[in-house]
Structures are given as C-alpha cells and as structure tokens.
C-alpha positions as MATLAB code, in Angstrom:
seq = 'XXXXXXXXXXXXXXXXXXXXXXXXXXXXXXXXXXXXXXXXXXXXXXXXXXXXXXXXXXXXXXXXXXXXXXXXXXXXXXXXXXXXXXXXXXXXXXXXXXXXXXXXXXXXXXXXXXXXXXXXXXXXXXXXXXXXXXXXXXXXXXXXXXXXXXXXXXXXXXXXXXXXXXXXXXXXXXXXXXXXXXXXXXXXXXXXXXXXXXXXXXXXXXXXXXXXXXXXXXXXXXXXXXXXXXXXXXXXXXXXXXXXXXXXXXXXXXXXXXXXXXXXXXXXXXXXXXXXXXXXXXXXXXXXXXXXXXXXXXXXXXXXXXXXXXXXXXXXXXXXXXXXXXXXXXXXXXXXXXXXXXXXXXXXXXXXXXXXXXXXXXXXXXXXXXXXXXXXXXXXXXXXXXXXXXXXXXXXXXXXXXXXXXXXXXXXXXXXXXXXXXXXXXXXXXXXXXXXXXXXXXXXXXXXXXXXXXXXXXXXXXXXXXXXXXXXXXXXXXXXXXXXXXXXXXXXXXXXXXXXXXXXXXXXXXXXXXXX';
ca = [
     138.866   36.500 -167.640;
     135.481   36.331 -165.914;
     133.297   39.412 -165.953;
     131.040   40.424 -163.068;
     128.047   38.984 -164.931;
     129.878   35.679 -165.441;
     130.738   35.553 -161.740;
     127.165   36.340 -160.715;
     125.794   33.694 -163.092;
     128.274   31.152 -161.731;
     127.194   31.934 -158.167;
     123.535   31.716 -159.148;
     124.040   28.323 -160.800;
     125.851   27.107 -157.678;
     122.951   28.249 -155.502;
     120.482   26.600 -157.906;
     122.389   23.307 -157.769;
     122.483   23.429 -153.974;
     118.765   24.244 -153.870;
     117.930   21.281 -156.105;
     120.122   18.931 -154.047;
     118.530   20.078 -150.799;
     115.033   19.974 -152.269;
     115.472   16.370 -153.396;
     116.913   15.568 -149.967;
     113.891   17.164 -148.330;
     111.423   15.090 -150.375;
     113.211   11.827 -149.534;
     113.570   12.700 -145.848;
     109.967   13.880 -145.526;
     108.646   10.614 -146.968;
     110.840    8.572 -144.619;
     110.015   10.706 -141.577;
     106.265   10.583 -142.159;
     106.388    6.797 -142.508;
     108.510    6.600 -139.343;
     105.896    8.628 -137.426;
     103.245    6.077 -138.438;
     105.442    3.265 -137.077;
     106.249    5.165 -133.873;
     102.625    6.092 -133.164;
     101.503    2.522 -133.806;
     104.316    1.099 -131.675;
     104.019    3.495 -128.729;
     100.291    4.216 -128.691;
      98.695    7.600 -127.966;
      99.689    7.744 -124.294;
     103.376    6.821 -124.671;
     103.661    9.014 -127.781;
     102.309   11.925 -125.743;
     104.752   11.137 -122.915;
     107.625   10.965 -125.418;
     106.784   14.375 -126.894;
     106.413   15.924 -123.436;
     109.676   14.523 -122.052;
     111.557   15.362 -125.247;
     110.066   18.851 -125.007;
     111.801   19.465 -121.667;
     115.175   18.590 -123.203;
     114.717   20.305 -126.564;
     113.579   23.468 -124.778;
     117.283   23.892 -124.012;
     118.238   23.066 -127.607;
     117.760   26.758 -128.442;
     121.288   27.300 -127.101;
     122.783   24.998 -129.726;
     120.595   26.360 -132.531;
     121.579   29.930 -131.763;
     125.280   29.172 -131.546;
     125.072   27.184 -134.786;
     123.723   30.253 -136.595;
     126.366   32.450 -134.976;
     129.221   30.162 -136.002;
     127.867   29.843 -139.555;
     127.637   33.609 -139.792;
     131.263   34.097 -138.657;
     132.515   31.296 -140.919;
     130.700   32.684 -143.986;
     131.849   36.243 -143.259;
     135.487   35.117 -142.943;
     135.200   33.089 -146.165;
     133.843   36.182 -147.898;
     136.954   38.057 -146.748;
     139.226   35.052 -147.549;
     140.771   35.098 -144.046;
     142.081   31.543 -143.418;
     143.697   32.360 -140.065;
     140.453   33.771 -138.706;
     138.567   30.698 -139.944;
     140.755   28.422 -137.839;
     140.364   30.681 -134.802;
     136.577   30.638 -135.235;
     136.573   26.827 -135.332;
     138.769   26.504 -132.240;
     136.773   29.040 -130.242;
     133.515   27.338 -131.201;
     134.833   23.965 -129.999;
     135.642   25.444 -126.576;
     132.263   27.210 -126.311;
     130.316   24.090 -127.317;
     132.199   21.971 -124.801;
     131.471   24.428 -121.993;
     127.810   24.703 -123.027;
     127.435   20.906 -123.044;
     128.753   20.628 -119.486;
     126.460   23.433 -118.282;
     123.371   21.961 -119.935;
     124.139   18.483 -118.581;
     124.224   19.818 -115.021;
     121.031   21.830 -115.539;
     119.079   18.952 -117.113;
     120.129   16.474 -114.423;
     118.972   18.821 -111.666;
     116.272   21.365 -112.509;
     115.135   19.494 -115.636;
     114.731   16.196 -113.802;
     112.824   17.941 -111.001;
     110.430   19.413 -113.575;
     109.762   16.002 -115.129;
     109.103   14.440 -111.712;
     106.896   17.145 -110.224;
     105.270   19.217 -112.974;
     104.458   16.919 -115.899;
     101.317   14.772 -116.065;
     102.761   11.265 -116.533;
     101.016    8.081 -115.312;
     102.864    6.677 -112.295;
     103.453    3.277 -113.890;
     105.168    4.939 -116.904;
     107.467    7.167 -114.857;
     110.483    4.733 -114.854;
     110.363    4.431 -118.658;
     109.955    8.209 -118.953;
     113.123    8.674 -116.850;
     115.147    6.406 -119.150;
     113.791    8.182 -122.249;
     114.754   11.494 -120.622;
     118.367   10.337 -120.127;
     118.636    9.140 -123.710;
     117.256   12.508 -124.839;
     120.024   14.293 -122.949;
     122.631   12.231 -124.810;
     120.986   13.131 -128.122;
     120.947   16.834 -127.252;
     124.574   17.040 -126.089;
     125.908   15.311 -129.188;
     123.855   17.601 -131.424;
     125.577   20.536 -129.699;
     129.089   19.113 -130.037;
     128.679   18.534 -133.797;
     127.739   22.181 -134.478;
     131.253   23.491 -135.358;
     131.654   20.721 -137.947;
     128.186   21.335 -139.431;
     128.850   25.074 -139.585;
     132.024   24.470 -141.603;
     130.154   22.271 -144.102;
     127.358   24.840 -144.502;
     129.751   27.747 -144.899;
     131.647   25.949 -147.658;
     128.238   25.385 -149.319;
     128.967   21.651 -149.477;
     125.276   20.764 -149.506;
     125.805   17.405 -151.213;
     127.739   16.169 -148.181;
     125.115   17.563 -145.820;
     122.357   15.875 -147.827;
     124.116   12.497 -147.612;
     124.683   12.720 -143.855;
     121.164   13.922 -143.102;
     119.717   11.134 -145.287;
     121.792    8.579 -143.380;
     120.531   10.109 -140.119;
     116.935    9.845 -141.304;
     117.378    6.173 -142.256;
     118.894    5.442 -138.843;
     115.886    7.072 -137.168;
     113.618    4.933 -139.341;
     115.552    1.928 -138.070;
     114.851    3.081 -134.507;
     111.128    3.250 -135.340;
     111.164   -0.238 -136.888;
     112.983   -1.635 -133.826;
     109.984   -0.788 -131.620;
     108.019   -3.730 -133.004;
     111.037   -6.068 -133.254;
     112.757   -5.845 -129.858;
     110.979   -7.386 -126.876;
     111.475   -4.494 -124.464;
     109.711   -1.338 -123.322;
     108.847    0.467 -126.569;
     109.448    3.967 -125.173;
     112.937    2.987 -123.992;
     113.767    1.173 -127.240;
     112.824    4.140 -129.418;
     114.567    6.833 -127.341;
     117.653    4.595 -127.098;
     117.663    4.171 -130.875;
     117.606    7.944 -131.325;
     120.544    8.315 -128.911;
     122.554    5.724 -130.871;
     121.709    7.597 -134.092;
     123.050   10.851 -132.618;
     126.344    9.143 -131.743;
     126.852    7.835 -135.281;
     125.864   11.144 -136.904;
     128.266   13.080 -134.672;
     131.193   10.971 -135.893;
     130.094   11.379 -139.537;
     130.173   15.177 -139.281;
     133.436   15.219 -137.327;
     135.283   12.899 -139.715;
     134.143   14.646 -142.924;
     134.676   18.199 -141.628;
     138.263   17.349 -140.716;
     138.959   17.577 -144.455;
     138.667   21.389 -144.277;
     141.857   23.257 -143.429;
     140.289   25.276 -140.614;
     138.739   22.278 -138.818;
     141.785   21.494 -136.700;
     141.870   22.678 -133.113;
     144.627   25.017 -132.011;
     144.951   27.552 -129.247;
     142.975   30.591 -130.527;
     145.188   33.587 -131.234;
     142.302   36.073 -131.362;
     140.724   35.775 -127.897;
     138.297   38.584 -128.659;
     136.401   36.020 -130.737;
     135.062   34.504 -127.510;
     133.387   37.790 -126.640;
     132.197   38.395 -130.210;
     130.650   34.946 -130.590;
     129.035   34.950 -127.155;
     127.716   38.525 -127.526;
     126.307   37.814 -130.975;
     124.820   34.545 -129.727;
     123.435   36.124 -126.582;
     121.078   38.430 -128.456;
     120.243   35.741 -131.009;
     119.513   33.453 -128.054;
     116.932   35.921 -126.875;
     115.394   35.619 -130.313;
     115.162   31.837 -130.168;
     113.383   31.971 -126.812;
     110.167   32.913 -128.608;
     110.112   29.992 -131.049;
     111.089   27.587 -128.267;
     108.327   28.942 -126.042;
     105.808   28.627 -128.860;
     106.494   24.961 -129.542;
     107.988   23.302 -126.465;
     106.398   25.645 -123.935;
     102.965   25.103 -125.451;
     103.556   21.329 -125.521;
     104.151   21.416 -121.777;
     101.094   23.636 -121.231;
      98.951   21.195 -123.213;
     100.171   18.355 -121.016;
      99.415   20.294 -117.830;
      95.912   21.426 -118.903;
      94.736   18.592 -121.189;
      96.980   15.516 -120.649;
      99.098   13.204 -122.840;
      96.381   12.292 -125.378;
      95.975   15.914 -126.563;
      99.775   16.247 -126.537;
      99.902   13.230 -128.863;
      97.565   15.023 -131.318;
      99.756   18.134 -131.119;
     102.846   15.949 -131.547;
     101.483   14.594 -134.841;
     100.849   18.161 -136.005;
     104.440   18.984 -135.037;
     105.649   16.265 -137.404;
     103.948   18.154 -140.241;
     105.519   21.323 -138.850;
     108.911   19.588 -138.939;
     108.349   18.532 -142.555;
     107.601   22.123 -143.566;
     110.542   23.324 -141.503;
     112.802   20.848 -143.316;
     111.609   22.228 -146.642;
     112.275   25.813 -145.558;
     115.704   24.897 -144.191;
     116.526   23.203 -147.483;
     115.810   26.451 -149.302;
     117.384   28.762 -146.711;
     120.567   26.694 -146.342;
     121.339   27.249 -150.016;
     120.849   31.024 -149.727;
     122.303   31.804 -146.267;
     126.076   31.533 -146.987;
     126.016   33.492 -150.291;
     123.801   36.197 -148.741;
     126.203   36.656 -145.829;
     129.200   36.634 -148.174;
     127.481   39.200 -150.443;
     126.973   41.467 -147.428;
     130.618   41.061 -146.387;
     131.700   41.936 -149.943;
     129.232   44.904 -150.034;
     127.594   43.381 -153.135;
     124.205   44.844 -152.239;
     122.625   44.500 -155.692;
     123.361   40.774 -155.685;
     122.198   40.523 -152.063;
     118.871   42.163 -152.955;
     118.438   39.735 -155.832;
     119.056   36.768 -153.513;
     116.682   38.240 -150.922;
     113.844   38.584 -153.443;
     114.319   35.142 -154.990;
     114.548   33.449 -151.575;
     111.300   35.074 -150.405;
     109.366   34.158 -153.544;
     110.754   30.640 -153.717;
     109.732   29.880 -150.132;
     106.308   31.513 -150.303;
     105.123   29.956 -153.572;
     106.481   26.473 -152.914;
     104.886   26.477 -149.462;
     101.512   27.650 -150.806;
     101.571   24.985 -153.530;
     102.153   22.273 -150.918;
     100.101   23.725 -148.050;
      96.791   24.369 -149.812;
      96.179   20.757 -150.942;
      97.315   19.507 -147.524;
      94.892   21.766 -145.663;
      92.006   20.900 -148.011;
      92.485   17.129 -147.781;
      93.988   16.815 -144.296;
      91.323   14.404 -143.022;
      91.907   11.973 -145.899;
      95.688   12.334 -145.656;
      95.715   11.534 -141.947;
      93.463    8.533 -142.585;
      95.922    7.182 -145.163;
      98.970    8.124 -143.094;
      97.939    7.107 -139.575;
      94.630    5.288 -139.810;
      92.492    6.286 -136.842;
      92.902    9.886 -135.748;
      91.008   12.482 -133.727;
      89.333   15.700 -134.849;
      91.894   17.562 -132.723;
      94.673   16.091 -134.860;
      93.059   17.362 -138.085;
      92.514   20.851 -136.673;
      95.997   21.074 -135.153;
      97.570   19.937 -138.424;
      95.701   22.512 -140.518;
      96.426   25.394 -138.169;
     100.104   24.559 -137.772;
     100.547   24.722 -141.568;
      99.095   28.255 -141.549;
     101.445   29.128 -138.682;
     104.470   27.817 -140.584;
     103.675   29.874 -143.700;
     103.414   33.008 -141.546;
     106.641   32.180 -139.721;
     109.081   31.114 -142.424;
     109.032   34.409 -144.333;
     111.245   35.863 -141.611;
     114.265   33.806 -142.743;
     115.670   36.089 -145.500;
     115.113   39.133 -143.241;
     116.915   37.476 -140.332;
     119.882   36.499 -142.534;
     120.493   40.122 -143.565;
     120.055   41.426 -140.011;
     122.506   38.850 -138.652;
     124.979   39.590 -141.442;
     124.802   43.282 -140.548;
     125.541   42.527 -136.894;
     122.474   44.404 -135.586;
     121.212   41.368 -133.696;
     120.370   43.223 -130.483;
     118.384   45.929 -132.258;
     116.536   43.245 -134.238;
     115.770   40.556 -131.682;
     114.789   42.716 -128.710;
     111.679   44.292 -130.309;
     110.715   41.275 -132.427;
     111.166   38.472 -129.937;
     110.156   40.648 -127.010;
     106.750   40.759 -128.655;
     106.701   37.063 -129.624;
     107.450   36.033 -126.040;
     103.913   37.172 -125.213;
     102.637   33.963 -126.845;
     103.301   31.688 -123.869;
     101.639   33.778 -121.111;
      98.745   34.579 -123.450;
      98.206   30.874 -124.147;
      98.369   30.101 -120.413;
      95.761   32.808 -119.757;
      93.437   31.426 -122.461;
      93.701   27.926 -121.010;
      92.974   29.244 -117.511;
      89.853   30.910 -118.909;
      88.685   27.553 -120.265;
      89.478   28.066 -123.951;
      89.933   24.898 -126.089;
      93.330   23.411 -126.898;
      93.432   24.716 -130.495;
      93.381   28.327 -129.230;
      97.136   28.060 -128.682;
      97.690   27.801 -132.453;
      95.445   30.786 -133.147;
      97.579   32.740 -130.670;
     100.774   31.591 -132.382;
      99.459   32.662 -135.806;
      98.317   36.102 -134.626;
     101.541   36.838 -132.741;
     103.670   35.742 -135.721;
     101.834   37.988 -138.220;
     102.262   41.095 -136.070;
     105.903   40.203 -135.348;
     106.601   40.010 -139.084;
     105.565   43.643 -139.435;
     108.083   44.530 -136.725;
     110.782   42.574 -138.598;
     110.132   44.575 -141.756;
     110.451   47.868 -139.867;
     113.775   46.730 -138.367;
     115.126   45.716 -141.776;
     114.088   49.043 -143.294;
     115.831   50.953 -140.506;
     119.150   49.068 -140.547;
     119.273   48.190 -144.250;
     118.068   51.375 -146.008;
     118.278   49.774 -149.456;
     115.218   47.711 -148.519;
     111.764   49.058 -149.475;
     108.658   47.920 -147.562;
     106.436   49.233 -150.388;
     108.351   47.149 -152.918;
     108.151   44.120 -150.596;
     104.362   44.323 -150.540;
     103.963   45.118 -154.237;
     106.247   42.324 -155.449;
     105.613   39.600 -152.835;
     102.687   40.026 -150.442;
     100.034   41.389 -152.841;
     100.787   38.961 -155.731;
     101.078   36.132 -153.210;
      97.666   36.978 -151.718;
      96.067   37.091 -155.180;
      97.621   33.751 -156.145;
      96.486   32.188 -152.852;
      92.950   33.556 -153.324;
      92.569   32.186 -156.860;
      94.046   28.805 -155.894;
      91.738   28.609 -152.860;
      88.737   29.282 -155.100;
      89.797   26.500 -157.487;
      90.225   24.148 -154.510;
      86.745   25.036 -153.231;
      85.205   24.364 -156.672;
      86.844   20.939 -156.910;
      85.739   19.993 -153.394;
      82.169   21.224 -153.946;
      81.725   19.140 -157.122;
      83.343   15.917 -155.884;
      82.711   13.718 -152.871;
      85.604   12.876 -150.568;
      87.636   10.213 -152.344;
      91.124    9.204 -153.377;
      90.369   10.606 -156.858;
      89.587   14.049 -155.411;
      92.758   13.899 -153.340;
      94.855   13.117 -156.431;
      93.173   15.814 -158.519;
      93.726   18.511 -155.904;
      97.385   17.563 -155.469;
      97.843   17.596 -159.241;
      95.774   20.627 -160.257;
      96.469   23.113 -157.450;
     100.309   23.113 -157.773;
      99.907   23.497 -161.560;
      97.474   26.400 -161.123;
      99.812   28.081 -158.647;
     102.836   27.536 -160.937;
     101.036   29.187 -163.868;
      99.881   32.089 -161.701;
     103.410   32.567 -160.346;
     104.822   32.815 -163.883;
     102.076   35.243 -164.862;
     101.928   37.599 -161.858;
     104.308   36.284 -159.171;
     107.654   36.924 -160.833;
     108.966   39.518 -163.249;
     110.585   39.027 -166.649;
     114.134   39.038 -165.293;
     113.266   36.424 -162.679;
     111.601   34.220 -165.305;
     114.767   34.328 -167.397;
     116.864   33.583 -164.309;
     114.753   30.523 -163.437;
     115.008   29.209 -167.000;
     118.783   29.803 -167.039;
     119.457   28.377 -163.582;
     117.089   25.411 -163.464;
     115.357   24.399 -166.703;
     118.336   24.602 -169.089;
     120.648   22.511 -166.826;
     117.850   19.943 -166.378;
     117.263   19.719 -170.149;
     120.990   19.215 -170.755;
     121.075   16.363 -168.244;
     117.997   14.760 -169.851;
     119.601   14.983 -173.314;
     122.717   13.354 -171.992;
];
C-alpha cells in the first residue's frame, strides 16, 4: 500500500518526466522555428514580412478568445479529474464543443466585416501589395478558426498530463510550418500568399491530429450536456479571464499595429523578429508551466495545500533560473547572434530583441500565481485590478508616440507596466490564498534571484571587457554563464530539500537510463 510520501514522490517524478519531455520538445521546436524565421525573412523581405506581421496581428488580436477559453476548459477538466467525476468530464467536453463552435461563427463574421475594414482603411500597406495582403488575411482567418475548434481536444490531452502526445503533435506542427517557409523559395507564386497558405494547410492537418488522438479519451465524445449550468460557469469564468487576456493582446498585437501606423512596415519587421525571440521564450515557459498546471489545479481541488505550495515554489524557481541562464548570454551577444541567424539586421532589431527578453522575464513569473487564482475561482477579483492596470500600456504607448518618442519606448512601457502589475498579482494571491507569504516569496525567490543575476552579469561584463567580439567569446559566454548560474542556484537559489528533490527527480533517473 502506497503511503502519502510514496504518492507525492510518484507525482513529482511524473511532473519531472513531463517537464523533461516538454523541455526537449522546446529545444527542438525553438531551433526549427528560428531557422524558419530566417527562411521567411529572406523569402518575403522586410516589407512583406512587416505586412505579414501586421495583417496577422489583426487576426490574432481576436485569438485571446480562444486562449482564454482553452485555459478555462483545462481548469474545469483538471478539477473534475481531481474529483474523479467522469460524468462531469463528458459534460465539460460537450459544452466546450458547443461554445467553440459558436465562438468560431461569431469571430468569422466579425473578421470579415470590421476586421477587413480595419485592414483596408487603417493599416499602412503599399497599394500594390494590398491584394496579396487580403489573401494572407483570409488564410489567417482559417488558421485562427481551426485553432479555436481544436481547443477542447487539446484541453483533454493537457488535463490527462499526456505531454508526450502533445510534444509529438507540436513537433509535427513545427515541421509543417518549416515546410511552409521552405515552399516560399520553391513555388513560383506570390511569396506572401504561399507562406500564409502553407500555415493555413498546417492548421487543418494539426486540427485533425488533435481530434483523432483525443477521441481515445472516454470523455471526448459529444453528447447532449446534462448539466446546462456548465454553460454559464464556463462563460462566466472565461469572461473575467478574457478581460485578463486583453492586456497581453494589447501589449503585443496592439503595439504592432501602432508601430505600423506611426513608423511603417520596416519597423514592424524589426519588432516581428523580436517577437520570434519572445515566442521562443514563451514556448519555454509554456513547456514548464504545462507540466505544473494540471497537478497544481488537482492539488487545489484535493485541498493538498502543502503539495501545492511545493509545486508553486519549484515552478517559480525553475522558470526564473532557466530564463536567466538563457537570457543573459542572449542579451550580451545579441548583435552577433542576429548576424549569424539573419545576416543583415538593423540596430532597431538588436534593441527590440534585448528589451523583449527583459519584458518576458518580468512577465512569465505571473504563471504560477495565475494558476492558483484560477483554481480558486477568484478570477474576477484577480483580473480586474491586475489587467485593469496593464491595459494602460496601449494608450500610454500611443501617447508617447504622439509626443515623438522613438519606437523602442513601447517596450520600456511594457516592462514598467508588467513589473508594477506583478506586485498587484502578489497582493491578490495573498488576499485569496492566505497560506501564501509575500515575505517568503521575496526571501526565497526575488532576493536570491537578484543576487544570482548580479553576479552572473558581472562575470559576463568581465568576459566581454577582456575579449573582442568573436565567435570564441560567444561560445565562452554561452558555456560559462549557464554554469555560473547553475552553481549559484545550488548554493543560494534553492534549499537543501529542493536540492534533494532535484537529485531524486531528475539526476537519478537520468543516471539509470545512461547505465542501461
């Protein structure tokens, strides 16, 4: 008979395995995506790449609806799994299918009317490229709608913590997108149309992959929902979470549109390249968060608060230290990296890329907080103060541009707003989850993290000051800085119990596999 410790260790090993699977997936996908961006930028050119990012931005600005509902459905699935309620699981799936279908119809009508008007009248697109931009816009709508319709199937896979399946599908999706990038230089047609069409075809194939695989779960079979109150619960929960996603959408897509209006497609292209780095970091964070989200929600449903606190602490430290170890060398050697990656690039691209990495580090620490707040159901009380403040980013950026401030000022605004908003998140968590201690959060995460970052930055500065810019310096920084950060983390970043947990969960299983 398993004891509580045995059960906890089994859960921890499962989370560790999922984290490793998703981390490996992230590395493979990041390498493929970054190479694909090089092909796309070379195939489209600065102007068409800027147009693509602007047009896509209009469509993906509405993608917040699907993202919010995906989180809501995952939360309800994981909660029901924690309570072992099979009947409710099937009702949740059926209700989510109906809601996604209705949302797809509504978004299609909106994008073909108001969205199309915005593209025609508000965006700065050269007249001769407008027909191609229209076709790319239509393909983008197809991509968006299919990404919405696959959400119930994805949510089921995530909730069952079947991360191996998710890793395989997402890798296949990434390879298909790489194929779309390669096709730009092969097919004798308008490159913008070819690439956006390839992405639409990819979304069709990926939708069927998720749908076919998820049908293997008992609950993923549509039936008339018996609990109609689920419609209200899902929509209410999603409504307040939707308000929360408005801020992140405004920060990225809204600022992309503002850049196009004030500075034109070439600056948008530079920002679009920075967004690819943002997407790579976001993929890394999602890889870590996806492994922790279902067990954290289940732990809350089971009232296992000690285990939940342990997961919360480990998730925060894992994200922060991995991001610092990757971000610091990237920021230090960004000019050389962009030269290797893209060839010719502008100073704006280097600055945008460095600042967006800082923004991502400030932003991603909200994930473990948001998981607990969503599990508790206090989404309104959480998102109204936090996102109400973050929504100030878009009008503030518009005001700065009207006053003649440079393009990079938008990223400084995003960073400042995000830091203050994180303080508000901590206050909300403390109020609605009294077990949480802000003092402990700072003493165990923020202060050690700041010390580790400071020492690693000093080491980076010393290496750069004693070596000229070269491939050798690049390699040394990428080798030495992660090692320095890893040693500092083991010395001051984690406690004795966490060291033992890391050895038990990660190093021992790896050594056993090597011996085999």
